C-alpha positions as CSV (number, residue, x, y, z in Angstrom):
1,M,0.0,-0.1,0.0
2,K,1.3,3.3,-1.0
3,V,0.4,6.6,0.8
4,F,0.6,10.0,-0.6
5,S,0.1,13.5,0.7
6,S,0.8,15.4,-2.5
7,T,-1.2,15.6,-5.6
8,A,1.9,15.4,-7.9
9,A,3.2,12.2,-6.2
10,F,-0.2,10.6,-6.3
11,R,-0.7,11.3,-10.0
12,E,2.8,9.9,-10.8
13,A,1.7,6.6,-9.2
14,R,-1.7,6.6,-10.8
15,H,-0.4,7.2,-14.2
16,G,2.0,4.3,-13.8
17,M,-1.3,1.9,-13.5
18,A,-2.7,0.1,-16.5
19,C,-5.6,-1.4,-14.7
20,T,-9.0,0.0,-13.8
21,L,-9.1,2.0,-10.6
22,G,-11.9,2.0,-8.0
23,F,-12.1,5.0,-5.6
24,V,-13.5,5.5,-2.2
25,P,-13.5,9.1,-1.0
26,T,-13.7,9.3,2.8
27,M,-13.2,11.8,5.7
28,G,-11.4,9.2,7.7
29,Y,-12.2,7.6,11.0
30,L,-13.0,4.4,9.1
31,H,-15.8,1.9,10.0
32,E,-17.1,-1.2,8.5
33,G,-19.3,0.8,6.2
34,H,-16.4,2.3,4.6
35,L,-14.6,-1.0,4.3
36,V,-17.6,-2.5,2.6
37,L,-17.1,0.2,-0.1
38,V,-13.3,-0.6,-0.3
39,R,-14.1,-4.4,-0.6
40,R,-16.6,-3.6,-3.4
41,A,-14.1,-1.4,-5.2
42,K,-11.5,-4.1,-4.9
43,A,-13.7,-6.9,-6.2
44,E,-14.8,-4.8,-9.3
45,N,-11.5,-3.1,-10.3
46,G,-7.9,-4.0,-10.8
47,A,-6.8,-1.7,-8.0
48,V,-8.5,0.5,-5.4
49,A,-7.7,4.0,-4.1
50,V,-8.9,5.6,-0.8
51,S,-8.8,9.3,0.1
52,I,-8.8,10.6,3.7
53,F,-9.4,14.2,4.0
54,V,-11.7,16.0,6.5
55,N,-13.0,18.6,4.1
56,P,-13.4,22.0,6.0
57,A,-15.3,23.5,3.0
58,Q,-18.4,21.3,3.8
59,F,-18.6,22.3,7.5
60,G,-20.6,25.4,8.5
61,P,-19.2,27.8,11.2
62,K,-21.1,26.2,14.0
63,E,-20.7,22.6,12.9
64,D,-18.2,19.9,14.3
65,F,-15.1,20.4,12.1
66,A,-12.6,20.8,14.9
67,R,-13.9,17.8,16.9
68,Y,-14.7,15.4,13.9
69,P,-13.1,12.2,14.8
70,R,-9.7,11.5,13.4
71,D,-7.3,8.6,13.8
72,P,-5.1,8.3,10.6
73,E,-2.9,5.6,12.0
74,R,-5.9,3.3,12.6
75,D,-7.3,4.2,9.3
76,L,-4.1,3.2,7.5
77,A,-4.0,-0.1,9.4
78,L,-7.4,-1.0,8.4
79,L,-6.8,-0.1,4.6
80,E,-3.6,-2.2,4.8
81,K,-5.5,-5.1,6.0
82,E,-8.0,-4.7,3.1
83,K,-5.0,-4.6,0.5
84,T,-5.8,-1.1,-0.6
85,D,-3.5,-0.1,-3.3
86,L,-3.1,3.8,-3.0
87,V,-4.1,6.1,-0.3
88,F,-4.3,9.8,-0.7
89,M,-4.2,11.9,2.5
90,P,-3.8,15.7,1.6
91,D,-3.7,18.5,4.1
92,A,-6.0,21.6,3.7
93,G,-3.2,23.5,2.0
94,E,-2.9,20.9,-0.7
95,M,-6.5,20.9,-1.5
96,Y,-7.2,24.5,-1.0
97,P,-3.9,26.5,-1.7
98,H,-3.5,30.2,-1.2
99,G,-5.7,32.1,-3.7
100,F,-8.1,29.3,-4.3
101,V,-11.4,30.8,-5.6
102,T,-13.1,28.2,-7.7
103,W,-16.2,26.3,-6.6
104,V,-18.6,23.7,-8.0
105,D,-22.2,24.6,-7.3
106,V,-24.8,22.1,-8.3
107,A,-28.2,23.8,-8.2
108,K,-31.7,22.7,-7.3
109,V,-31.1,19.4,-5.7
110,T,-28.7,21.0,-3.2
111,E,-31.4,23.5,-2.1
112,R,-33.5,20.9,-0.3
113,L,-33.1,18.6,2.8
114,E,-29.5,18.8,3.9
115,G,-28.9,21.9,1.8
116,S,-31.7,23.9,3.5
117,T,-30.3,23.0,6.9
118,R,-26.7,23.4,6.1
119,P,-26.0,26.2,3.7
120,G,-23.0,25.8,1.5
121,H,-22.4,22.2,2.6
122,F,-22.9,20.8,-0.8
123,R,-20.8,23.5,-2.5
124,G,-18.1,22.2,-0.4
125,V,-18.8,18.5,-1.1
126,A,-19.1,19.0,-4.9
127,T,-15.9,21.0,-5.0
128,V,-13.8,18.5,-3.1
129,V,-15.2,15.6,-4.8
130,A,-14.5,17.2,-8.4
131,K,-11.0,17.9,-7.2
132,L,-10.5,14.4,-6.0
133,F,-11.9,12.9,-9.3
134,N,-9.4,15.0,-11.2
135,I,-6.6,13.9,-9.0
136,V,-7.4,10.2,-8.8
137,E,-8.8,9.7,-12.2
138,P,-10.9,6.6,-11.2
139,N,-12.9,4.4,-13.4
140,R,-15.6,4.0,-10.8
141,A,-16.3,5.8,-7.5
142,Y,-18.1,4.1,-4.6
143,F,-20.5,5.9,-2.2
144,G,-22.8,4.7,0.4
145,E,-26.6,5.3,0.0
146,K,-26.9,6.5,3.6
147,D,-25.8,9.8,2.2
148,A,-28.6,9.7,-0.2
149,Q,-28.7,13.4,-1.2
150,Q,-24.9,13.5,-1.5
151,V,-25.2,10.7,-4.0
152,V,-27.8,12.6,-6.1
153,V,-25.6,15.6,-6.0
154,I,-22.5,13.8,-7.3
155,K,-24.4,11.9,-9.9
156,R,-25.8,15.2,-11.2
157,M,-22.3,16.8,-11.2
158,V,-20.8,13.8,-13.0
159,A,-23.5,13.9,-15.7
160,D,-23.6,17.7,-16.1
161,L,-19.8,18.0,-16.4
162,N,-19.3,15.0,-18.6
163,M,-16.9,13.3,-16.1
164,S,-15.5,10.0,-17.4
165,L,-16.3,7.7,-14.5
166,E,-19.0,5.4,-13.0
167,V,-20.7,6.4,-9.7
168,V,-21.5,3.1,-7.8
169,V,-23.9,3.3,-4.9
170,V,-23.8,0.6,-2.3
171,P,-26.5,-0.2,0.3
172,T,-26.2,1.3,3.7
173,H,-24.2,-0.8,6.2
174,R,-25.9,-1.1,9.5
175,E,-25.3,-2.4,13.0
176,P,-27.1,-5.6,14.1
177,D,-29.7,-3.4,15.7
178,G,-30.4,-1.3,12.5
179,L,-28.5,1.8,13.3
180,A,-26.7,3.2,10.2
181,M,-22.9,3.2,10.6
182,S,-21.5,6.6,10.7
183,S,-18.3,8.2,12.1
184,R,-20.4,10.5,14.2
185,N,-21.8,7.6,16.1
186,V,-18.7,7.8,18.4
187,Y,-20.2,11.1,19.8
188,L,-23.2,9.1,21.3
189,N,-23.1,8.0,25.0
190,I,-24.7,4.8,26.1
191,E,-28.2,6.3,26.4
192,E,-27.9,8.3,23.2
193,R,-26.8,5.2,21.4
194,Q,-29.9,3.4,22.4
195,A,-32.1,6.6,21.6
196,A,-30.6,6.7,18.1
197,L,-32.5,3.5,17.1
198,V,-35.5,5.8,16.9
199,L,-34.4,6.8,13.3
200,W,-34.5,3.2,12.1
201,K,-37.6,2.5,13.9
202,S,-39.4,5.5,12.3
203,L,-38.1,4.5,8.7
204,G,-39.5,1.0,9.5
205,L,-42.9,2.5,10.5
206,A,-43.0,4.4,7.1
207,R,-42.2,1.1,5.3
208,Q,-44.9,-0.7,7.2
209,L,-47.5,2.0,6.5
210,W,-46.4,2.0,2.8
211,S,-46.8,-1.9,2.8
212,G,-50.1,-1.4,4.2
213,R,-51.1,0.8,1.2
214,E,-50.9,4.3,3.0
215,R,-50.0,6.6,0.2
216,S,-50.2,10.1,1.7
217,A,-46.7,11.5,2.3
218,E,-48.1,13.8,4.9
219,I,-49.4,10.9,7.1
220,L,-46.2,9.0,6.6
221,K,-44.3,12.0,8.0
222,Q,-46.7,12.8,10.7
223,Q,-46.7,9.1,12.0
224,M,-42.8,9.1,11.8
225,A,-42.6,12.4,13.7
226,A,-45.1,11.2,16.4
227,L,-42.8,8.1,16.9
228,I,-39.6,10.2,17.2
229,R,-41.2,12.7,19.6
230,K,-41.7,9.8,22.1
231,E,-37.9,9.6,22.5
232,P,-36.9,12.4,24.9
233,L,-33.3,12.6,23.8
234,A,-34.4,13.0,20.0
235,R,-35.0,16.3,18.3
236,I,-36.3,16.3,14.6
237,D,-34.5,18.5,12.1
238,Y,-36.5,17.2,9.0
239,I,-38.4,14.2,7.7
240,S,-39.0,14.1,3.9
241,V,-40.8,11.9,1.4
242,A,-39.2,12.9,-1.9
243,D,-38.6,12.2,-5.6
244,P,-35.3,10.2,-5.6
245,E,-33.8,12.1,-8.4
246,T,-35.0,15.8,-7.9
247,L,-35.6,15.6,-4.1
248,E,-38.8,17.5,-4.6
249,E,-41.4,16.8,-1.8
250,L,-44.2,14.3,-2.9
251,S,-47.8,14.6,-1.8
252,E,-48.3,11.0,-2.7
253,A,-45.9,8.5,-1.8
254,R,-44.8,6.1,-4.8
255,H,-42.6,3.3,-5.7
256,G,-39.0,4.4,-5.4
257,A,-39.8,7.5,-3.3
258,L,-36.9,8.4,-0.9
259,V,-37.9,8.8,2.7
260,S,-35.2,10.5,4.6
261,L,-34.7,12.2,8.0
262,A,-32.2,14.1,10.0
263,V,-32.6,13.9,13.8
264,Y,-30.5,15.2,16.7
265,V,-29.8,12.8,19.4
266,G,-28.4,14.8,22.2
267,K,-26.0,17.2,20.4
268,T,-25.3,14.7,17.6
269,R,-27.0,15.0,14.2
270,L,-27.7,11.8,12.5
271,I,-29.2,11.0,9.1
272,D,-30.8,8.0,7.6
273,N,-33.1,7.0,4.7
274,I,-34.9,4.2,2.9
275,T,-36.4,3.8,-0.6
276,L,-40.0,2.7,-0.7
277,L,-40.1,-0.6,-2.6
278,P,-42.7,-3.4,-2.7
């Protein structure tokens, strides 16, 4: 496994590879959900590259950039075990050098859900991912569907800017009790960890109502909200039933609709989602 901190050095190694390259962009503090992406990339390509970069551009001024969990030594040990070929670990100065003024702004799909709550977040995400795609030059890039809106934004960017790669979306990896794996789960204490299950329970309720032929998006959201409010440690940011491509809110839930939510458990903001299927 080769580890690089400079763009020039990474590119030199990349251009010496004749095989297809799968790429997994991460912010580090890796968990099993990340490793599932690495294994999928490894299985479908001749080599796999992983980036580790906590991107300051996607954090708001009141968000948790400074305390976002970091453990690069542990991350590298996990990637070594997975036989990762290349690791790119730039610092902020490498990605945003002095005088940097160019940003990627994907319209419409960034204005809802996470975008309405976290202004500027997706500008930071789209910009850093575009830069990483240009540096890594992958054939395929792998993302988890837990960050459903991020996937929509990146797919839109790749299509609109004629980027020559395939975006591969991998199902959310969950703990045995259903909690979606996230680096932010480390913030939860024992009581909050148990309370966080209310996200998965509320999504399960939506699926149950849908299976019972409830089609009113408003009723689905109301019932989910009522369940979440029974948990004293939980506070709803948003609940959505939306078109999976445009992210526009639906009045009638339909096959393929994206049911998503953001909920504060204690001080930790968690997101999750499901797609309504038969």
